[in-house]
C-alpha positions as CSV (number, residue, x, y, z in Angstrom):
1,M,6.4,5.1,3.0
2,G,5.1,1.1,3.6
3,K,7.9,-1.7,3.4
4,D,9.7,-3.4,1.2
5,E,12.2,-6.5,0.7
6,A,15.3,-6.0,0.2
7,D,15.4,-9.1,-2.2
8,G,11.4,-8.8,-3.8
9,S,9.9,-11.7,-2.7
10,N,6.7,-11.6,-0.6
11,E,5.9,-8.4,-2.5
12,Y,2.1,-9.0,-4.0
13,N,2.1,-4.8,-4.4
14,N,5.5,-4.4,-4.9
15,F,5.5,-0.3,-5.3
16,Q,7.3,1.8,-2.3
17,P,10.7,1.3,-3.3
18,G,12.3,4.1,-1.4
19,S,10.9,2.4,2.0
20,L,13.6,0.7,2.8
21,N,16.0,4.0,2.2
22,T,14.0,5.8,4.8
23,T,13.8,3.5,7.4
24,K,18.0,2.6,7.6
25,Q,18.8,7.1,6.9
26,L,16.5,7.4,10.3
27,I,18.4,3.6,12.0
28,D,21.6,5.0,11.9
29,D,21.0,8.9,12.5
30,L,19.0,6.9,15.6
31,E,21.1,8.4,18.0
32,N,20.6,12.1,16.8
33,I,16.6,11.1,16.7
34,D,13.9,11.2,20.1
35,I,10.7,11.0,17.7
36,V,9.3,9.7,14.6
37,F,6.4,10.6,13.0
38,Q,4.9,8.8,10.5
39,I,2.2,10.6,8.6
40,G,-0.4,8.0,7.6
41,D,0.1,5.3,5.5
42,I,2.1,2.8,7.2
43,C,2.2,0.4,4.8
44,Y,0.1,-0.7,2.4
45,A,-0.8,-4.5,3.9
46,N,-4.6,-3.4,2.2
47,G,-5.8,-6.3,4.6
48,Y,-3.1,-8.6,4.1
49,L,-1.6,-8.6,7.7
50,L,1.6,-10.4,6.8
51,Q,2.1,-7.5,5.4
52,W,2.1,-5.6,8.6
53,D,4.1,-8.7,9.8
54,Q,7.3,-7.6,7.6
55,F,6.4,-3.4,8.1
56,T,6.6,-4.1,11.4
57,S,9.9,-6.0,11.5
58,Q,10.9,-3.4,9.1
59,I,11.1,-0.5,11.6
60,E,12.3,-3.0,14.4
61,P,15.2,-0.8,14.8
62,I,13.4,2.1,15.1
63,A,10.3,1.8,16.7
64,S,12.2,-0.5,19.9
65,A,14.4,2.8,21.0
66,V,12.5,5.8,20.1
67,P,8.2,7.2,20.2
68,Y,7.3,5.8,16.8
69,M,3.8,7.5,16.7
70,I,1.1,7.3,13.8
71,A,-1.6,9.7,11.2
72,S,-4.1,8.0,10.4
73,G,-4.7,7.9,6.8
74,N,-6.8,6.8,3.6
75,H,-5.0,2.9,3.6
76,E,-6.1,2.5,7.4
77,R,-9.1,3.8,7.4
78,D,-11.0,4.5,4.1
79,W,-13.8,2.0,3.9
80,P,-18.1,1.7,3.2
81,N,-20.3,2.5,6.0
82,S,-17.0,2.1,8.4
83,G,-18.1,5.5,9.4
84,S,-14.9,6.9,7.6
85,F,-15.6,10.6,5.9
86,Y,-14.0,8.8,2.7
87,E,-16.1,5.9,1.4
88,N,-13.6,4.7,-0.7
89,N,-11.9,0.9,-0.5
90,D,-8.4,2.1,-0.1
91,S,-7.6,-0.1,3.8
92,G,-9.5,-3.2,2.0
93,G,-11.4,-3.7,4.8
94,E,-9.0,-2.7,8.0
95,C,-11.3,0.1,9.1
96,G,-8.6,1.1,10.7
97,V,-8.3,-1.2,13.5
98,V,-5.2,-3.0,12.8
99,A,-3.7,0.2,12.4
100,Q,-4.8,2.2,15.9
101,T,-4.0,-1.1,17.4
102,M,-0.7,-1.7,16.7
103,F,0.4,1.3,16.9
104,H,-0.6,3.4,20.6
105,V,-1.0,7.3,20.7
106,P,-2.2,9.5,23.5
107,T,-6.1,9.2,21.7
108,V,-9.1,9.7,24.2
109,N,-11.0,7.4,21.4
110,R,-8.7,5.1,18.6
111,D,-11.4,5.0,16.4
112,K,-11.1,8.9,16.5
113,F,-7.4,8.6,15.5
114,W,-6.6,12.5,16.6
115,Y,-4.7,13.6,19.3
116,S,-2.2,16.7,20.8
117,T,1.6,15.7,22.0
118,D,3.9,17.6,24.3
119,Y,7.8,16.4,22.8
120,G,10.8,18.7,24.5
121,M,10.3,21.7,22.9
122,F,7.0,20.9,20.6
123,R,3.1,20.2,20.5
124,F,2.1,18.4,17.9
125,C,-1.3,18.9,17.0
126,I,-2.1,15.6,14.8
127,A,-5.6,15.5,13.2
128,D,-7.2,12.8,11.4
129,T,-8.1,13.5,7.7
130,E,-10.5,10.3,7.5
131,H,-12.7,11.8,9.7
132,D,-14.7,15.6,9.1
133,W,-12.2,18.7,10.2
134,R,-14.8,21.4,9.5
135,E,-16.1,23.6,11.5
136,G,-18.8,23.3,13.8
137,T,-17.4,19.1,14.5
138,E,-15.8,17.2,17.0
139,Q,-12.1,17.1,15.5
140,Y,-12.4,21.2,14.8
141,N,-13.1,21.2,18.4
142,F,-10.4,19.2,19.0
143,I,-7.6,21.2,16.8
144,E,-8.6,24.5,17.9
145,Q,-8.4,23.0,21.4
146,C,-4.9,21.9,20.9
147,F,-3.5,25.1,19.3
148,A,-5.5,27.8,22.2
149,S,-3.8,25.0,25.2
150,A,-0.5,25.3,23.7
151,D,1.9,26.9,26.4
152,R,4.3,28.5,24.1
153,Q,6.4,29.1,26.8
154,K,7.3,25.4,27.4
155,Q,6.1,24.2,24.1
156,P,8.1,27.2,21.6
157,W,6.8,25.1,18.2
158,L,4.0,24.6,17.2
159,I,4.3,22.1,14.6
160,F,-0.1,20.6,13.0
161,I,0.7,16.8,11.6
162,A,-2.0,15.5,9.6
163,H,-2.6,12.3,6.3
164,R,-4.3,13.9,3.5
165,V,-3.6,17.6,2.8
166,L,-5.4,20.1,4.4
167,G,-3.1,23.4,3.0
168,Y,-1.8,23.5,-0.2
169,S,-0.2,21.1,-2.4
170,S,0.8,21.2,-6.5
171,S,0.1,17.4,-7.2
172,L,-0.8,16.8,-10.2
173,F,-4.9,14.9,-8.8
174,Y,-5.1,17.9,-6.3
175,A,-4.5,20.8,-9.1
176,V,-7.2,18.8,-11.7
177,E,-9.5,19.7,-8.6
178,G,-8.3,23.1,-8.4
179,S,-8.1,22.8,-4.3
180,F,-4.5,22.7,-3.9
181,G,-5.2,20.4,-1.1
182,E,-8.5,18.6,0.5
183,P,-11.3,20.7,-0.6
184,M,-13.0,22.6,2.5
185,G,-9.7,21.4,4.0
186,R,-8.4,25.2,4.5
187,D,-11.8,27.2,3.8
188,S,-12.1,25.1,7.4
189,L,-8.9,25.5,9.2
190,Q,-6.6,28.3,7.8
191,K,-7.8,30.9,10.1
192,L,-6.3,28.3,13.6
193,W,-3.3,28.4,11.3
194,Q,-3.3,32.5,11.8
195,K,-4.7,32.9,15.3
196,Y,-2.7,30.5,17.2
197,K,0.4,31.0,14.2
198,V,1.1,27.1,14.0
199,D,4.6,27.1,12.9
200,I,4.0,24.7,10.3
201,A,1.7,22.4,8.8
202,I,2.8,18.7,7.6
203,Y,1.1,17.0,5.5
204,G,1.8,12.6,3.4
205,H,-0.5,11.8,0.7
206,A,1.1,12.8,-2.7
207,H,4.8,11.1,-3.0
208,Y,6.9,13.9,-2.5
209,Y,8.6,16.6,-0.9
210,E,7.2,20.5,-1.4
211,R,7.3,23.6,0.8
212,T,5.5,26.9,0.6
213,C,6.5,30.1,2.6
214,P,4.6,30.9,5.4
215,V,1.5,31.9,3.8
216,Y,-2.7,32.7,4.5
217,E,-5.7,32.9,2.5
218,N,-3.2,31.6,-0.6
219,I,-0.5,35.3,0.3
220,C,2.7,34.9,1.1
221,M,3.5,36.3,4.2
222,N,7.0,36.6,4.6
223,D,9.7,37.9,2.2
224,E,12.4,35.4,3.4
225,K,12.8,31.5,2.2
226,N,15.4,30.1,4.3
227,H,15.8,32.4,7.8
228,Y,12.8,34.2,8.7
229,K,13.4,36.3,12.3
230,G,10.5,37.2,13.9
231,S,6.8,36.0,14.7
232,L,6.3,33.7,11.3
233,K,3.0,35.8,9.1
234,G,1.6,33.3,8.1
235,T,2.2,29.0,8.3
236,I,4.7,27.0,6.3
237,H,3.0,24.2,5.2
238,V,4.8,20.7,3.8
239,V,4.5,18.3,2.0
240,A,6.3,15.1,3.2
241,G,5.1,12.0,1.2
242,G,8.5,10.6,-0.2
243,G,8.5,8.2,2.1
244,G,9.3,5.3,0.6
245,A,5.8,4.8,-2.1
246,D,5.6,5.6,-6.2
247,L,6.0,8.9,-6.2
248,T,3.0,11.5,-7.7
249,P,3.8,14.2,-10.5
250,F,3.1,17.6,-9.5
251,A,1.4,19.7,-11.9
252,P,3.2,21.3,-14.7
253,F,3.2,25.2,-13.5
254,N,4.1,26.9,-10.5
255,T,2.1,28.6,-7.9
256,T,3.6,31.6,-6.3
257,W,3.6,29.4,-2.2
258,S,5.6,27.3,-3.6
259,I,9.3,28.1,-2.7
260,F,11.0,24.2,-3.1
261,R,9.4,21.4,-4.2
262,D,11.3,17.6,-4.6
263,Y,9.9,14.5,-7.5
264,D,12.0,12.6,-5.3
265,Y,12.0,9.8,-1.9
266,G,13.1,12.0,1.6
267,F,11.6,13.0,4.9
268,L,11.7,15.9,7.7
269,K,14.1,16.4,10.4
270,L,12.9,19.3,12.5
271,T,15.7,20.1,15.4
272,A,14.9,22.7,18.7
273,F,18.3,24.0,19.8
274,D,16.7,26.4,21.9
275,H,13.1,28.4,22.9
276,S,14.3,31.5,19.5
277,T,15.6,28.9,17.0
278,L,14.6,26.1,14.9
279,L,16.1,24.2,12.3
280,F,14.3,22.2,9.6
281,E,16.2,19.9,7.1
282,Y,14.6,17.5,4.0
283,K,17.2,14.5,3.9
284,K,17.2,12.3,0.6
285,S,16.7,8.7,1.8
286,R,19.4,7.3,-0.7
287,D,21.5,9.4,0.8
288,G,20.6,11.3,3.8
289,K,21.9,13.5,3.0
290,V,20.0,17.9,3.0
291,Y,18.8,19.4,0.3
292,D,16.1,21.8,0.8
293,S,16.8,23.2,4.6
294,F,15.4,26.6,6.6
295,T,16.1,28.3,9.8
296,I,13.1,30.1,11.9
297,S,14.4,32.5,15.2
298,R,12.9,35.6,17.6
299,D,13.1,36.1,21.4
């Protein structure tokens, strides 16, 4: 999402024009919100501490009222020789220190920014894509344990969250790589999503909105598009990267698993009415109106 100034002042890299709209919509709907997740690339400070101060002021009306949970992204964590899985300069030298100090989440080790949390009828499993997630690693074992230990009688809705797209994305930069997501992402994790019946996987990183069908191994497993009855046969993958930073172009072709795309700023809202009914909504930051939605209903 990032931060911005209403009058354009104090901006050293003015590329987050949608962030104020997103923040405003959340504030306006705050009485109907129980918990907020921001999935990495928090404020794009990239080493400039003042940017963090401005950002925390921007989100203070939200974070002071409801839990404000984050995931680790490349612009918080990545730096050469820092232990990051990706050896690039995206964090500006922050190496995750600022984000993991400012925001308190239930991690065992703050430098390994993966964690789980149960909230209401949801079990959230949050990965740290800036550390190795592949099979056999410490994080892979955590992800499986998070899925396996979910009590689906108490938390029937199982949600996987990660910054980089470990599932499916039609972003142009992923299409150029030929992977439609982080290389080796699905290879390592798709059998876990399928085995433990993960309902929805949500990502950032690609700056737009996209929703897939319930998919497994590139194949749509359910025919419905907006109302899923009974258990999903695959996992619905959603890219929700349009929080505020400059938008990312889509690949110039369609994929069979991509159900809805939107090149605009927006955010998601998940509502569990009870143990049997979940409503998913995609809202645009400009007006807060719903532009895509689906429901899941089951015994």
